[in-house]
VMD Tcl script that builds the backbone (N, CA, C; Angstrom):
set m [mol new atoms 375]
animate dup $m
set s [atomselect $m all]
$s set {name element resname resid chain x y z} {
  {N N GLN 1 A 0.425 -1.207 0.533}
  {CA C GLN 1 A 0.453 0.104 0.061}
  {C C GLN 1 A 0.946 1.308 0.088}
  {N N VAL 2 A 0.855 2.590 -0.917}
  {CA C VAL 2 A 0.668 3.219 -0.769}
  {C C VAL 2 A 1.235 4.514 0.599}
  {N N HIS 3 A 1.907 5.019 0.274}
  {CA C HIS 3 A 1.790 6.064 2.025}
  {C C HIS 3 A 2.640 7.178 1.322}
  {N N LEU 4 A 2.078 8.056 1.023}
  {CA C LEU 4 A 3.147 9.571 0.945}
  {C C LEU 4 A 2.891 10.636 2.443}
  {N N VAL 5 A 3.965 10.640 2.692}
  {CA C VAL 5 A 4.397 10.767 4.098}
  {C C VAL 5 A 5.129 12.167 4.387}
  {N N GLU 6 A 4.655 13.982 4.525}
  {CA C GLU 6 A 5.306 14.723 4.535}
  {C C GLU 6 A 5.625 15.420 5.742}
  {N N SER 7 A 6.501 16.122 5.587}
  {CA C SER 7 A 7.062 16.271 7.055}
  {C C SER 7 A 7.883 18.274 6.791}
  {N N GLY 8 A 8.126 18.951 7.627}
  {CA C GLY 8 A 8.502 20.003 7.031}
  {C C GLY 8 A 7.699 21.154 7.919}
  {N N GLY 9 A 6.522 21.433 7.705}
  {CA C GLY 9 A 5.712 22.239 8.212}
  {C C GLY 9 A 6.060 22.876 9.182}
  {N N GLY 10 A 5.566 23.852 9.608}
  {CA C GLY 10 A 5.671 24.916 11.028}
  {C C GLY 10 A 4.730 26.187 11.325}
  {N N LEU 11 A 5.340 26.728 11.701}
  {CA C LEU 11 A 4.947 28.495 12.135}
  {C C LEU 11 A 6.637 29.267 11.544}
  {N N VAL 12 A 5.877 30.368 11.032}
  {CA C VAL 12 A 7.218 30.476 10.180}
  {C C VAL 12 A 7.208 31.971 9.847}
  {N N GLN 13 A 7.810 33.826 10.441}
  {CA C GLN 13 A 7.462 34.570 9.914}
  {C C GLN 13 A 7.446 35.331 8.420}
  {N N ALA 14 A 6.552 35.981 8.304}
  {CA C ALA 14 A 6.655 36.660 7.571}
  {C C ALA 14 A 8.352 37.057 6.714}
  {N N GLY 15 A 8.365 36.461 5.695}
  {CA C GLY 15 A 9.705 37.007 4.437}
  {C C GLY 15 A 10.914 35.078 5.061}
  {N N GLY 16 A 10.111 34.371 5.578}
  {CA C GLY 16 A 11.106 33.378 6.247}
  {C C GLY 16 A 11.113 32.278 4.985}
  {N N SER 17 A 11.650 31.279 5.733}
  {CA C SER 17 A 11.626 30.188 4.689}
  {C C SER 17 A 11.411 28.218 5.439}
  {N N LEU 18 A 10.532 27.486 4.450}
  {CA C LEU 18 A 10.754 26.324 5.344}
  {C C LEU 18 A 11.077 25.117 3.859}
  {N N ARG 19 A 10.894 24.049 4.068}
  {CA C ARG 19 A 11.704 23.379 3.430}
  {C C ARG 19 A 10.744 22.158 3.661}
  {N N LEU 20 A 9.578 21.879 3.219}
  {CA C LEU 20 A 8.629 20.823 3.570}
  {C C LEU 20 A 9.567 19.527 2.291}
  {N N SER 21 A 9.387 18.760 2.310}
  {CA C SER 21 A 9.677 17.105 1.825}
  {C C SER 21 A 8.546 15.969 2.264}
  {N N CYS 22 A 8.376 15.564 1.276}
  {CA C CYS 22 A 7.230 13.744 0.822}
  {C C CYS 22 A 8.242 13.264 0.855}
  {N N ALA 23 A 8.120 12.074 1.558}
  {CA C ALA 23 A 8.748 10.171 1.504}
  {C C ALA 23 A 7.662 9.671 0.430}
  {N N ALA 24 A 8.142 8.514 -0.331}
  {CA C ALA 24 A 7.123 7.707 -0.522}
  {C C ALA 24 A 7.892 6.410 -0.458}
  {N N PRO 25 A 7.202 5.769 0.338}
  {CA C PRO 25 A 8.181 4.625 0.475}
  {C C PRO 25 A 6.885 3.412 -0.240}
  {N N GLY 26 A 7.011 2.548 -0.911}
  {CA C GLY 26 A 6.302 1.888 -0.932}
  {C C GLY 26 A 5.558 1.745 -2.888}
  {N N LEU 27 A 6.219 3.100 -3.429}
  {CA C LEU 27 A 5.979 3.478 -4.678}
  {C C LEU 27 A 6.185 3.550 -5.716}
  {N N THR 28 A 6.860 3.147 -6.534}
  {CA C THR 28 A 8.070 3.557 -8.404}
  {C C THR 28 A 8.372 4.597 -8.296}
  {N N PHE 29 A 9.303 5.438 -7.296}
  {CA C PHE 29 A 8.652 6.743 -6.882}
  {C C PHE 29 A 9.046 7.525 -8.338}
  {N N SER 30 A 9.938 6.473 -9.279}
  {CA C SER 30 A 10.618 7.405 -10.384}
  {C C SER 30 A 9.519 7.323 -11.529}
  {N N ASN 31 A 8.863 6.785 -11.192}
  {CA C ASN 31 A 7.638 6.524 -12.343}
  {C C ASN 31 A 6.616 7.063 -12.379}
  {N N TYR 32 A 6.714 8.502 -11.372}
  {CA C TYR 32 A 6.089 9.702 -10.927}
  {C C TYR 32 A 6.181 10.724 -10.680}
  {N N ASP 33 A 5.047 11.767 -11.929}
  {CA C ASP 33 A 5.147 13.123 -11.223}
  {C C ASP 33 A 4.762 13.206 -9.983}
  {N N MET 34 A 5.327 13.849 -9.606}
  {CA C MET 34 A 5.202 14.653 -8.139}
  {C C MET 34 A 4.654 15.763 -8.158}
  {N N GLY 35 A 3.289 16.470 -7.130}
  {CA C GLY 35 A 2.698 17.498 -7.201}
  {C C GLY 35 A 3.122 18.172 -5.671}
  {N N TRP 36 A 2.823 18.956 -5.657}
  {CA C TRP 36 A 2.350 20.050 -4.112}
  {C C TRP 36 A 1.228 20.590 -4.670}
  {N N PHE 37 A 0.098 20.709 -3.518}
  {CA C PHE 37 A -1.134 21.680 -3.351}
  {C C PHE 37 A -1.268 22.044 -2.118}
  {N N ARG 38 A -2.156 22.631 -1.874}
  {CA C ARG 38 A -2.110 23.406 -0.417}
  {C C ARG 38 A -3.856 23.728 0.046}
  {N N GLN 39 A -4.268 23.706 1.061}
  {CA C GLN 39 A -5.565 23.925 1.289}
  {C C GLN 39 A -5.684 25.195 2.298}
  {N N ALA 40 A -6.343 26.437 2.302}
  {CA C ALA 40 A -6.204 27.610 3.602}
  {C C ALA 40 A -7.531 27.020 3.751}
  {N N PRO 41 A -7.739 27.929 4.935}
  {CA C PRO 41 A -9.209 26.978 5.295}
  {C C PRO 41 A -9.910 28.037 4.805}
  {N N GLY 42 A -11.825 26.678 4.346}
  {CA C GLY 42 A -12.576 27.314 3.703}
  {C C GLY 42 A -12.260 27.879 2.480}
  {N N LYS 43 A -11.105 26.750 1.846}
  {CA C LYS 43 A -10.884 27.304 0.076}
  {C C LYS 43 A -10.989 26.488 -0.567}
  {N N GLY 44 A -10.849 26.270 -1.426}
  {CA C GLY 44 A -10.256 24.804 -2.156}
  {C C GLY 44 A -9.405 24.540 -2.020}
  {N N ARG 45 A -8.479 23.342 -2.615}
  {CA C ARG 45 A -7.503 22.704 -2.821}
  {C C ARG 45 A -6.653 23.590 -3.677}
  {N N GLU 46 A -5.605 23.761 -4.259}
  {CA C GLU 46 A -4.615 24.998 -5.170}
  {C C GLU 46 A -3.659 24.078 -5.598}
  {N N PHE 47 A -3.426 23.653 -6.597}
  {CA C PHE 47 A -1.813 23.654 -7.490}
  {C C PHE 47 A -1.079 24.355 -6.790}
  {N N VAL 48 A 0.326 23.931 -6.607}
  {CA C VAL 48 A 1.622 25.025 -6.058}
  {C C VAL 48 A 2.119 24.257 -6.833}
  {N N ALA 49 A 2.699 23.911 -7.036}
  {CA C ALA 49 A 4.028 23.267 -8.128}
  {C C ALA 49 A 3.892 21.483 -8.531}
  {N N ALA 50 A 4.573 21.437 -9.344}
  {CA C ALA 50 A 4.644 19.742 -9.872}
  {C C ALA 50 A 6.547 19.897 -10.224}
  {N N VAL 51 A 6.421 18.333 -10.274}
  {CA C VAL 51 A 7.818 17.967 -11.238}
  {C C VAL 51 A 7.647 16.680 -11.950}
  {N N SER 52 A 8.010 16.413 -12.737}
  {CA C SER 52 A 7.949 15.275 -13.572}
  {C C SER 52 A 8.684 13.901 -12.946}
  {N N TRP 53 A 8.174 12.524 -13.260}
  {CA C TRP 53 A 9.443 11.760 -13.431}
  {C C TRP 53 A 10.548 11.392 -13.055}
  {N N SER 54 A 10.714 12.592 -14.231}
  {CA C SER 54 A 12.009 12.019 -14.493}
  {C C SER 54 A 13.216 14.454 -13.939}
  {N N GLY 55 A 12.555 14.539 -13.967}
  {CA C GLY 55 A 13.235 15.490 -12.939}
  {C C GLY 55 A 13.292 17.392 -14.054}
  {N N SER 56 A 13.117 16.470 -15.475}
  {CA C SER 56 A 13.607 17.446 -15.891}
  {C C SER 56 A 13.025 18.679 -16.460}
  {N N SER 57 A 11.179 18.371 -15.974}
  {CA C SER 57 A 10.364 18.783 -16.059}
  {C C SER 57 A 9.423 19.978 -14.922}
  {N N THR 58 A 9.119 21.048 -14.557}
  {CA C THR 58 A 8.563 21.719 -13.792}
  {C C THR 58 A 7.607 23.014 -14.079}
  {N N ASP 59 A 6.361 22.487 -12.683}
  {CA C ASP 59 A 5.351 23.948 -13.290}
  {C C ASP 59 A 4.974 24.375 -11.701}
  {N N TYR 60 A 4.867 25.971 -12.077}
  {CA C TYR 60 A 4.660 26.563 -10.480}
  {C C TYR 60 A 3.150 27.549 -10.968}
  {N N VAL 61 A 2.389 27.596 -9.565}
  {CA C VAL 61 A 1.531 28.495 -10.022}
  {C C VAL 61 A 2.390 30.111 -10.143}
  {N N ASP 62 A 1.637 30.577 -10.922}
  {CA C ASP 62 A 2.293 32.009 -10.742}
  {C C ASP 62 A 2.439 33.153 -9.376}
  {N N SER 63 A 1.967 32.416 -8.477}
  {CA C SER 63 A 1.828 33.085 -6.622}
  {C C SER 63 A 2.975 33.386 -6.125}
  {N N VAL 64 A 3.599 31.997 -6.660}
  {CA C VAL 64 A 4.965 31.092 -6.148}
  {C C VAL 64 A 5.945 31.774 -6.825}
  {N N LYS 65 A 6.046 31.950 -8.152}
  {CA C LYS 65 A 7.168 31.749 -8.675}
  {C C LYS 65 A 7.814 32.672 -8.538}
  {N N GLY 66 A 9.907 32.205 -8.223}
  {CA C GLY 66 A 10.059 33.044 -7.841}
  {C C GLY 66 A 10.823 33.083 -6.363}
  {N N ARG 67 A 9.671 32.372 -5.571}
  {CA C ARG 67 A 10.335 31.843 -4.813}
  {C C ARG 67 A 10.237 30.763 -4.222}
  {N N PHE 68 A 9.390 29.505 -4.354}
  {CA C PHE 68 A 9.686 27.926 -4.255}
  {C C PHE 68 A 9.988 27.336 -5.087}
  {N N THR 69 A 10.664 26.464 -4.273}
  {CA C THR 69 A 10.971 25.656 -6.002}
  {C C THR 69 A 11.316 24.020 -5.333}
  {N N ILE 70 A 10.481 23.031 -6.276}
  {CA C ILE 70 A 10.405 22.118 -5.946}
  {C C ILE 70 A 11.521 21.045 -6.561}
  {N N SER 71 A 11.706 20.033 -6.322}
  {CA C SER 71 A 12.621 18.887 -6.428}
  {C C SER 71 A 12.439 17.687 -6.080}
  {N N ARG 72 A 12.945 16.823 -6.819}
  {CA C ARG 72 A 12.948 15.861 -6.269}
  {C C ARG 72 A 14.502 14.654 -6.105}
  {N N ASP 73 A 14.694 14.061 -5.546}
  {CA C ASP 73 A 15.723 12.807 -5.933}
  {C C ASP 73 A 15.140 11.532 -5.788}
  {N N ASN 74 A 15.457 10.864 -6.792}
  {CA C ASN 74 A 15.440 9.741 -7.201}
  {C C ASN 74 A 16.003 8.396 -6.362}
  {N N ALA 75 A 16.707 8.908 -6.000}
  {CA C ALA 75 A 17.374 7.838 -5.518}
  {C C ALA 75 A 16.981 7.761 -3.510}
  {N N LYS 76 A 16.143 8.625 -3.294}
  {CA C LYS 76 A 15.952 8.688 -2.188}
  {C C LYS 76 A 13.839 8.620 -1.997}
  {N N ASP 77 A 13.519 8.198 -3.134}
  {CA C ASP 77 A 11.869 8.391 -2.991}
  {C C ASP 77 A 11.032 9.829 -1.892}
  {N N THR 78 A 12.351 10.594 -2.522}
  {CA C THR 78 A 11.239 11.806 -1.724}
  {C C THR 78 A 11.755 13.171 -2.973}
  {N N VAL 79 A 10.275 14.056 -2.504}
  {CA C VAL 79 A 10.221 15.473 -3.135}
  {C C VAL 79 A 9.620 16.131 -2.147}
  {N N TYR 80 A 10.565 17.970 -2.515}
  {CA C TYR 80 A 10.761 18.619 -2.147}
  {C C TYR 80 A 10.150 20.290 -2.374}
  {N N LEU 81 A 9.806 20.742 -1.522}
  {CA C LEU 81 A 9.458 21.717 -1.838}
  {C C LEU 81 A 10.662 23.032 -1.229}
  {N N GLN 82 A 11.242 23.640 -1.489}
  {CA C GLN 82 A 11.555 24.559 -0.584}
  {C C GLN 82 A 11.152 26.198 -1.126}
  {N N MET 83 A 10.582 26.780 -0.388}
  {CA C MET 83 A 9.745 27.651 0.363}
  {C C MET 83 A 10.118 29.137 0.948}
  {N N ASN 84 A 10.952 30.520 -0.152}
  {CA C ASN 84 A 11.145 31.309 0.948}
  {C C ASN 84 A 10.297 31.974 0.634}
  {N N SER 85 A 10.536 33.571 1.425}
  {CA C SER 85 A 10.153 35.373 1.251}
  {C C SER 85 A 8.281 34.254 1.518}
  {N N LEU 86 A 8.185 33.684 1.794}
  {CA C LEU 86 A 7.073 33.707 2.712}
  {C C LEU 86 A 6.336 34.553 3.288}
  {N N LYS 87 A 4.764 34.578 2.895}
  {CA C LYS 87 A 3.617 35.659 2.995}
  {C C LYS 87 A 2.442 34.927 3.857}
  {N N PRO 88 A 2.116 35.802 4.791}
  {CA C PRO 88 A 0.635 35.332 5.645}
  {C C PRO 88 A -0.936 34.216 4.424}
  {N N GLU 89 A -0.291 34.829 2.916}
  {CA C GLU 89 A -1.590 34.011 2.034}
  {C C GLU 89 A -0.342 32.990 1.611}
  {N N ASP 90 A 0.431 32.508 2.344}
  {CA C ASP 90 A 1.483 30.866 1.448}
  {C C ASP 90 A 0.236 30.016 3.037}
  {N N THR 91 A -0.277 30.978 3.881}
  {CA C THR 91 A -0.846 29.566 5.129}
  {C C THR 91 A -1.557 28.585 4.380}
  {N N ALA 92 A -1.371 27.638 4.917}
  {CA C ALA 92 A -2.144 26.554 4.587}
  {C C ALA 92 A -2.045 24.989 4.799}
  {N N VAL 93 A -2.693 24.332 4.735}
  {CA C VAL 93 A -1.941 22.966 4.223}
  {C C VAL 93 A -1.490 22.612 3.440}
  {N N TYR 94 A -0.452 22.454 3.296}
  {CA C TYR 94 A 0.059 21.442 2.342}
  {C C TYR 94 A 0.585 20.142 2.289}
  {N N TYR 95 A -0.019 19.338 0.958}
  {CA C TYR 95 A 0.407 18.145 0.593}
  {C C TYR 95 A 0.759 17.563 -0.495}
  {N N CYS 96 A 1.291 16.970 -0.925}
  {CA C CYS 96 A 2.395 15.832 -1.743}
  {C C CYS 96 A 1.116 14.753 -2.413}
  {N N ALA 97 A 1.710 14.710 -3.512}
  {CA C ALA 97 A 0.579 13.986 -4.485}
  {C C ALA 97 A 1.281 13.189 -5.946}
  {N N ALA 98 A 1.306 12.414 -6.541}
  {CA C ALA 98 A 1.479 11.732 -7.823}
  {C C ALA 98 A 0.859 11.004 -8.268}
  {N N ASN 99 A 1.538 11.279 -9.694}
  {CA C ASN 99 A 0.380 11.104 -10.752}
  {C C ASN 99 A 1.820 10.026 -11.364}
  {N N PHE 100 A 1.305 8.969 -12.004}
  {CA C PHE 100 A 1.545 8.295 -13.278}
  {C C PHE 100 A 2.504 8.940 -13.482}
  {N N ARG 101 A 3.274 8.498 -14.061}
  {CA C ARG 101 A 4.488 9.367 -15.418}
  {C C ARG 101 A 3.332 9.600 -16.703}
  {N N SER 102 A 3.376 10.924 -17.114}
  {CA C SER 102 A 2.737 11.992 -17.732}
  {C C SER 102 A 3.036 12.323 -18.942}
  {N N VAL 103 A 2.677 13.307 -20.307}
  {CA C VAL 103 A 3.380 13.564 -21.338}
  {C C VAL 103 A 4.100 15.437 -20.833}
  {N N VAL 104 A 2.893 15.826 -19.971}
  {CA C VAL 104 A 2.767 16.925 -19.161}
  {C C VAL 104 A 2.398 16.635 -17.835}
  {N N VAL 105 A 3.128 17.865 -16.891}
  {CA C VAL 105 A 2.780 17.695 -15.422}
  {C C VAL 105 A 1.515 18.111 -14.845}
  {N N SER 106 A 0.126 18.008 -14.471}
  {CA C SER 106 A -0.709 18.182 -14.295}
  {C C SER 106 A -1.048 19.137 -13.595}
  {N N ARG 107 A -1.099 20.244 -13.205}
  {CA C ARG 107 A -2.254 20.818 -12.319}
  {C C ARG 107 A -3.906 20.620 -11.670}
  {N N SER 108 A -4.555 19.745 -12.088}
  {CA C SER 108 A -5.069 19.423 -11.426}
  {C C SER 108 A -5.425 17.913 -10.585}
  {N N PRO 109 A -5.553 18.388 -9.606}
  {CA C PRO 109 A -6.086 16.860 -8.503}
  {C C PRO 109 A -6.605 15.885 -9.085}
  {N N ASP 110 A -7.485 15.750 -9.759}
  {CA C ASP 110 A -7.561 14.336 -9.804}
  {C C ASP 110 A -7.230 13.531 -10.592}
  {N N ALA 111 A -5.919 14.225 -11.449}
  {CA C ALA 111 A -4.960 13.533 -11.934}
  {C C ALA 111 A -4.024 12.453 -11.442}
  {N N TYR 112 A -3.869 12.848 -9.958}
  {CA C TYR 112 A -3.430 12.358 -8.894}
  {C C TYR 112 A -4.095 11.211 -7.915}
  {N N ASP 113 A -3.233 10.338 -8.440}
  {CA C ASP 113 A -3.525 9.174 -7.855}
  {C C ASP 113 A -3.189 8.507 -5.923}
  {N N TYR 114 A -2.397 9.177 -5.457}
  {CA C TYR 114 A -1.968 9.091 -4.119}
  {C C TYR 114 A -1.486 10.693 -3.953}
  {N N TRP 115 A -1.800 10.886 -2.199}
  {CA C TRP 115 A -2.412 12.187 -1.457}
  {C C TRP 115 A -1.333 11.240 -0.568}
  {N N GLY 116 A -0.622 12.247 0.109}
  {CA C GLY 116 A 0.041 12.667 1.762}
  {C C GLY 116 A -0.927 13.241 2.469}
  {N N GLN 117 A -1.147 12.929 3.871}
  {CA C GLN 117 A -1.831 13.538 4.977}
  {C C GLN 117 A -1.856 15.091 4.869}
  {N N GLY 118 A -0.723 15.247 4.866}
  {CA C GLY 118 A -0.597 17.590 4.263}
  {C C GLY 118 A 0.015 17.892 5.848}
  {N N THR 119 A 0.606 18.757 5.893}
  {CA C THR 119 A 1.570 19.399 6.618}
  {C C THR 119 A 1.282 20.704 6.719}
  {N N GLN 120 A 1.327 21.556 7.697}
  {CA C GLN 120 A 0.603 22.852 8.041}
  {C C GLN 120 A 1.248 23.470 7.831}
  {N N VAL 121 A 1.473 24.748 7.507}
  {CA C VAL 121 A 2.542 25.638 7.157}
  {C C VAL 121 A 1.225 27.266 7.269}
  {N N THR 122 A 1.696 27.640 8.394}
  {CA C THR 122 A 1.152 28.785 9.216}
  {C C THR 122 A 2.671 30.442 9.002}
  {N N VAL 123 A 2.547 30.907 8.342}
  {CA C VAL 123 A 3.168 32.679 8.515}
  {C C VAL 123 A 2.463 33.595 8.660}
  {N N SER 124 A 2.952 33.982 9.986}
  {CA C SER 124 A 2.935 34.909 10.699}
  {C C SER 124 A 3.748 36.526 10.297}
  {N N SER 125 A 2.226 37.872 10.334}
  {CA C SER 125 A 2.929 38.794 9.281}
  {C C SER 125 A 3.327 39.716 10.766}
}
mol reanalyze $m
mol bondsrecalc $m
mol representation Tube
mol addrep $m
């Protein structure tokens, strides 16, 4: 059974940084595109970033471009989200997700097969 396990969330002041990690034991990790999504209270799940199965392609929502970086280490079955210059509006529960390799990484939550339990990120002003 596949479990995605996020870690690295927490409370940080505006302008600070956090690095989220998502481990994927039980998944043939190198066969999957990996994505990060977030959900703020009272809002729907929002695409944040994705990386292709090979690591050669990435995609970001406009609001995080230049501040967040997604990367993966296929040897460690882990995907990362480095978040810099954090803003209060980045406050949300962050989820990682896995989608069997596709031609183009997807922004749609419906495309993803496996999800983690989420990690809370809170940015204070």
